C-alpha positions in Angstrom: 0.0 0.0 0.0 2.8 2.4 0.8 4.2 2.0 -2.8 0.8 2.8 -4.3 0.4 5.7 -1.9 3.7 7.1 -3.1 2.8 6.6 -6.7 -0.6 8.3 -6.2 1.1 11.2 -4.5 3.6 11.5 -7.4 0.8 11.4 -9.9 -1.1 14.2 -8.2 2.0 16.3 -7.9 2.8 16.0 -11.6 -0.7 17.1 -12.5 -0.5 20.2 -10.2 0.4 23.7 -11.5 4.0 24.7 -11.4 3.4 27.0 -8.4 2.1 24.1 -6.4 4.9 21.7 -7.4 7.6 24.3 -6.6 6.4 25.0 -3.1 9.5 25.0 -0.8 9.8 22.0 1.5 11.9 23.6 4.2 12.4 26.9 5.9 15.8 27.3 4.3 14.1 27.1 0.8 11.4 29.6 1.7 11.6 33.0 0.0 10.5 36.3 1.5 9.0 37.4 4.8 12.4 38.1 6.3 10.8 40.6 8.7 9.5 37.7 10.9 11.2 34.6 9.4 14.8 35.8 9.0 17.5 34.7 11.3 16.8 35.9 14.8 13.3 37.0 14.0 10.3 36.0 16.1 8.8 33.1 14.1 12.2 31.6 13.5 13.0 31.8 17.2 9.7 30.2 18.1 10.3 27.3 15.7 13.9 26.8 16.9 12.6 26.6 20.5 9.7 24.4 19.5 7.3 26.9 21.1 5.0 27.5 18.2 1.5 28.4 19.3 -1.5 29.4 17.2 -0.9 31.9 14.5 -2.8 33.9 11.9 -1.1 34.6 8.5 -2.6 37.4 6.6 -1.6 39.2 3.4 -1.9 39.3 -0.4 -2.2 36.1 -2.4 0.9 34.4 -3.7 3.1 35.5 -0.8 3.6 32.1 0.8 1.0 31.7 3.5 -0.1 28.2 2.6 3.4 27.1 1.8 4.7 28.3 5.2 1.8 26.4 6.9 2.9 23.2 5.2 6.5 23.8 6.3 5.4 24.4 9.9 3.4 21.2 9.9 6.6 19.2 9.2 8.8 21.2 11.6 8.5 19.3 14.8 6.6 16.1 15.7 3.1 17.2 15.0 0.1 15.7 13.2 -1.1 17.8 10.3 -4.8 18.4 9.4 -6.1 20.8 6.9 -9.5 22.2 6.0 -10.8 25.1 3.9 -13.4 27.5 5.3 -14.7 27.7 1.8 -15.9 24.1 1.6 -15.8 22.7 5.1 -18.0 23.4 8.1 -18.5 22.8 11.8 -19.0 19.0 11.3 -15.6 18.5 9.8 -14.1 21.0 12.3 -15.5 19.1 15.3 -14.2 15.8 13.9 -10.7 17.1 13.6 -10.8 18.7 17.1 -12.0 15.4 18.7 -9.3 13.5 16.9 -6.7 16.0 18.1 -7.9 15.7 21.7 -7.7 11.9 21.5 -4.2 11.9 20.0 -3.0 14.3 22.6 -4.4 12.1 25.4 -3.1 8.8 24.0 0.3 9.8 22.6 1.0 13.3 23.8 1.3 14.4 20.1 -0.3 17.8 19.3 -2.1 18.5 16.0 -1.4 21.5 13.7 -4.7 22.5 12.2 -4.3 24.6 9.0 -7.5 26.5 8.0 -7.3 28.2 4.7 -9.5 31.2 4.0 -10.3 31.3 7.7 -12.2 34.6 7.3 -14.9 32.7 5.6 -15.9 31.0 8.9 -18.6 33.0 10.6 -18.5 34.0 14.3 -20.2 30.8 15.5 -17.8 28.6 13.5 -14.8 30.5 14.8 -16.1 30.1 18.3 -15.9 26.3 18.0 -12.1 26.7 17.8 -11.7 28.7 21.0 -11.6 26.0 23.7 -9.2 23.8 21.9 -6.9 26.7 20.8 -6.9 28.1 24.4 -6.2 24.7 26.0 -3.4 23.9 23.5 -5.2 20.9 22.0 -4.5 22.1 18.5 -2.0 24.6 17.1 -4.1 26.7 14.8 -2.6 28.2 11.6 -5.1 30.3 9.9 -4.5 31.9 6.5 -6.5 34.9 5.1 -6.2 37.5 2.5 -8.5 39.8 4.5 -7.6 42.1 7.4 -8.0 39.8 10.4 -9.1 42.7 12.7 -12.3 42.9 10.6 -12.9 39.2 9.9 -11.6 37.2 12.9 -13.2 37.1 16.3 -11.4 39.2 18.9 -11.3 36.2 21.2 -9.5 34.1 18.6 -7.1 37.0 17.8 -6.2 37.4 21.4 -5.1 33.7 21.5 -3.1 33.9 18.3 0.0 35.6 17.1 -0.5 37.6 13.9 2.1 37.6 11.1 1.5 40.0 8.2 2.9 38.8 4.8 4.3 41.3 2.4 4.3 41.1 -1.3 7.5 39.5 -2.6 10.2 41.8 -4.1 11.3 41.6 -7.7 14.5 39.8 -6.6 12.4 37.2 -4.7 10.3 36.6 -7.8 13.3 36.2 -10.0 14.9 33.7 -7.6 11.7 31.6 -7.7 11.4 31.7 -11.5 15.0 30.7 -12.0 14.7 27.9 -9.5 11.6 26.6 -11.3 13.3 26.7 -14.7 16.2 24.4 -13.6 14.5 22.1 -11.1 14.3 18.7 -12.9 12.1 16.9 -10.4 9.4 19.4 -9.6 10.0 22.2 -12.1 10.7 22.6 -15.8 14.3 21.6 -15.7 13.8 18.6 -18.0 13.4 21.2 -20.8 16.2 23.4 -22.2 15.2 26.9 -21.2 17.2 30.1 -21.8 15.7 32.7 -19.5 16.3 36.2 -21.0 17.1 38.8 -18.4 14.5 41.2 -19.7 11.9 38.4 -19.5 12.7 37.9 -15.9 12.5 41.7 -15.3 9.1 41.7 -17.0 7.7 38.8 -15.0 9.0 40.2 -11.7 7.3 43.5 -12.5 4.0 42.3 -13.9 3.4 39.8 -11.1 3.3 42.6 -8.5 4.8 40.4 -5.8 2.6 37.4 -6.5 4.8 34.3 -7.1 1.9 32.3 -8.4 1.4 34.7 -11.3 5.0 34.7 -12.3 5.3 30.9 -12.2 2.0 30.4 -14.1 3.3 32.7 -16.9 6.6 30.7 -17.0 4.8 27.4 -17.3 2.4 28.6 -19.9 5.2 30.1 -22.0 7.3 26.9 -21.9 4.6 24.4 -22.5 2.9 26.4 -25.2 6.3 26.7 -27.0 6.7 22.9 -26.8 3.2 22.3 -28.2 3.9 24.7 -31.1 7.2 23.0 -32.0 6.2 19.5 -31.0 9.8 19.0 -29.8 10.8 19.2 -26.2 14.5 18.8 -26.9 15.0 22.1 -28.7 16.3 25.1 -26.7 13.4 27.3 -25.6 14.2 31.0 -25.8 12.1 32.5 -23.0 12.1 36.1 -24.3 10.3 39.2 -23.0 7.9 38.8 -25.9 7.1 35.2 -24.9 6.7 36.3 -21.3 4.2 39.0 -22.3 2.2 36.6 -24.5 2.1 34.1 -21.6 0.7 36.6 -19.3 -2.0 37.5 -21.9 -2.9 33.9 -22.3 -4.1 33.7 -18.7 -7.8 33.2 -18.2 -9.5 36.6 -18.4 -12.6 35.5 -16.5 -13.2 37.4 -13.3 -12.2 35.4 -10.2 -13.5 37.0 -7.1 -11.1 35.1 -4.9 -8.0 35.4 -7.1 -5.8 37.7 -9.1 -8.7 39.5 -10.9 -10.2 40.5 -7.5 -7.1 42.2 -6.3 -6.2 43.8 -9.6 -9.7 45.2 -10.0 -10.0 46.6 -6.5 -6.6 48.2 -7.1 -7.9 49.7 -10.3 -11.1 51.0 -8.5 -9.1 52.6 -5.6 -6.6 54.2 -8.0 -9.3 55.5 -10.3 -11.1 57.2 -7.3 -7.8 58.5 -6.1 -7.1 59.8 -9.5 -10.5 61.6 -9.7 -11.9 59.6 -12.6 -15.6 58.7 -11.8 -16.2 57.0 -15.1 -13.3 54.5 -14.7 -14.2 54.0 -11.0 -17.8 53.2 -11.8 -16.7 50.7 -14.5 -14.4 48.8 -12.0 -17.2 48.8 -9.5 -19.6 47.3 -12.0 -17.1 44.6 -12.9 -16.7 43.7 -9.2 -20.4 43.6 -8.6 -21.1 41.6 -11.7 -18.3 39.2 -10.7 -20.1 38.6 -7.4 -17.6 40.4 -5.1 -18.5 40.8 -1.4 -20.5 44.0 -1.0 -19.2 44.4 2.6 -15.6 44.2 1.3 -16.3 47.0 -1.3 -18.1 49.2 1.3 -15.2 48.7 3.8 -12.6 49.8 1.2 -14.6 52.9 0.4 -14.7 53.8 4.1 -11.0 53.5 4.3 -10.4 55.5 1.1 -12.6 58.3 2.4 -10.1 59.0 5.1 -6.9 57.9 3.4 -7.3 59.8 0.1 -10.0 62.4 0.6 -9.6 63.2 4.3 -10.3 66.7 5.5 -10.3 68.1 1.9 -14.0 67.0 2.1 -15.2 66.2 5.6 -18.5 64.9 4.2 -16.7 62.0 2.4 -16.3 59.8 5.4 -19.8 60.0 6.8 -21.1 59.5 3.2 -19.0 56.3 2.8 -20.1 55.1 6.3 -23.7 55.7 5.4 -23.2 53.8 2.1 -21.8 50.8 4.1 -24.7 51.0 6.5 -27.2 51.2 3.6 -25.6 48.1 2.0 -26.4 46.1 5.2 -30.0 47.4 5.2 -30.8 47.2 1.5 -28.7 44.3 0.3 -28.3 43.4 -3.4 -29.3 44.4 -6.0 -30.5 47.7 -4.6 -27.4 48.5 -2.6 -25.3 48.9 -5.8 -27.0 52.3 -6.1 -25.6 53.3 -2.7 -22.1 52.1 -3.7 -22.4 53.9 -7.0 -23.3 57.1 -5.2 -20.3 56.7 -2.8 -17.8 55.9 -5.6 -18.8 58.8 -7.8 -18.8 61.2 -4.9 -15.4 60.1 -3.7 -14.0 60.3 -7.2 -15.1 63.8 -7.7 -14.2 65.0 -4.2 -11.0 67.1 -3.6 -8.2 64.8 -2.5 -5.8 65.0 0.5 -3.7 62.4 2.2 -2.5 64.8 4.8 -4.2 63.0 7.7 -2.8 59.7 6.5 0.7 61.1 6.3 0.3 62.6 9.7 -0.5 59.4 11.5 2.2 57.4 9.8 4.8 60.0 10.6 3.7 60.1 14.2 3.7 56.3 14.5 7.2 56.2 12.9 8.4 58.6 15.7 6.9 56.4 18.4 8.2 53.1 16.9 11.7 54.6 16.5 11.7 55.3 20.3 11.2 59.1 20.0 8.6 58.9 22.8 7.7 62.2 24.4 6.6 62.2 28.1 3.2 63.8 28.7 3.7 67.4 30.0 2.8 67.7 33.6 0.0 70.2 33.1 -1.7 67.8 30.6 -1.7 64.7 32.8 -4.9 63.1 34.2 -6.2 65.4 37.0 -6.7 62.5 39.3 -3.0 61.9 39.3 -1.8 65.5 39.0 -0.9 67.7 42.0 -2.8 70.9 42.7 0.0 72.9 41.2 -0.1 71.0 38.0 -3.8 71.5 37.8 -3.4 75.2 38.1 -0.8 75.2 35.3 -3.3 73.8 32.8 -5.0 76.4 30.8 -8.7 75.6 30.0 -9.0 76.6 26.3 -12.6 77.7 26.5 -11.6 80.5 28.9 -9.5 82.2 26.2 -10.2 84.3 23.2 -10.9 82.1 20.1 -10.8 79.0 22.4 -7.0 78.9 22.0 -4.8 78.5 25.1 -1.1 79.2 24.6 0.7 76.3 26.3 2.8 73.3 25.4 0.8 70.3 24.1 3.7 68.1 23.0 6.8 69.5 24.4 8.9 69.2 21.2 8.8 70.8 17.8 6.9 68.5 15.4 4.6 69.2 12.4 2.7 66.1 11.4 -0.4 67.5 9.9 0.3 69.6 6.8 -3.0 70.2 5.0 -3.1 70.9 1.3 -4.7 73.9 -0.4 -7.6 71.8 -1.7 -11.2 71.8 -0.7 -12.0 72.4 2.9 -8.3 71.9 3.9 -7.8 75.4 2.4 -9.9 76.7 5.2 -7.9 74.6 7.7 -4.7 76.1 6.4 -6.0 79.6 7.3 -7.3 78.3 10.7 -3.9 76.7 11.5 -2.1 79.9 10.6 -4.2 81.8 13.1 -3.7 79.1 15.8 0.0 79.0 15.4 0.4 82.8 15.4 -1.7 82.9 18.5 0.3 80.2 20.3 3.6 81.7 19.1 2.6 85.2 20.0 1.4 84.3 23.5 4.6 82.3 24.2 6.7 85.4 23.6 4.6 88.1 25.2 
């Protein structure tokens, strides 16, 4: 039976796409995510000490979440079980959890449970996991392309470590493509392939950090060339032109869970940011027609209202929030009207990312250790002395509601509004405020 099992496994592997066949088998072969998997980094240390607990992997597709889960399963003496939140439910989940508890009791061996697309489980389904995750019966590895703070229960998040996957760099993609081109067992190494440098550059750029896309293009280009020549022994010149044709030969049907989804939401966001309502409404229509999640679309518009419009139009955020709320009330097909209103309004609104820049710069200062102590006169009155309380100036008692006093203690300018929309008024307002503060400090 073992011989047949090995043959069946080999047959399944040979039929799999190149990206699946080329999945790294060990941590040393894994490419990317050095910020938590590099030497001395957190996840690497946890594995070295065999202290792996439940984790949630989140990030864009094609960055290695599933691959790393497989590697973790074979690092240490653990049983491995896998389910998909897309196709499996509570029944399958309970069966695995019961099996894991029995194995732990009888042999002391823990089970690593990998749940792909974990965000597809609803709250009740996620709650089923809580007791066994908390008690260490299973080591949960959840993978999701969604923001876990929106889609995963807080209780489950608090019991798991979160690792955010970043898109792969161009050099990462090139390394993976080269590796696949020469690997004779799992890759395309049985063919004679001459990878042109500009073809590699093209694939690395067009894949936008998604290894799956680059490897799919390589496989299509090589196999289609063999079919056209009917000769696998000839040298295959993998040129930039062939790479471009191979990308074009990919299925163009909209896949709401794959590349098309992320490419199209990117086009929608960038069209709104670029103030083109016609392009934005087209991309919205494509996503709605493709069956995309309305809540996902509404959530992205709420984020964009602050990220790209901001205080240039203070009405943008409440309008986007209202559209999201309307989607919950109306549902499809009517809520497409609410989304269309929000998209066209946001596209036409004046744009500013000043608030976005401000919070990122302030966080950078905090993360870099440039932490400023709270000035004594601003501290909580329950902990402050009577002298400190007297030092605090109550702004409403002063002209224009502006009290000249230190609010940070160091010179910083994070919020720099643009001369667009309502932020033009804020520029004038800030000028008055700063002159008032500056003048009062030097009276």
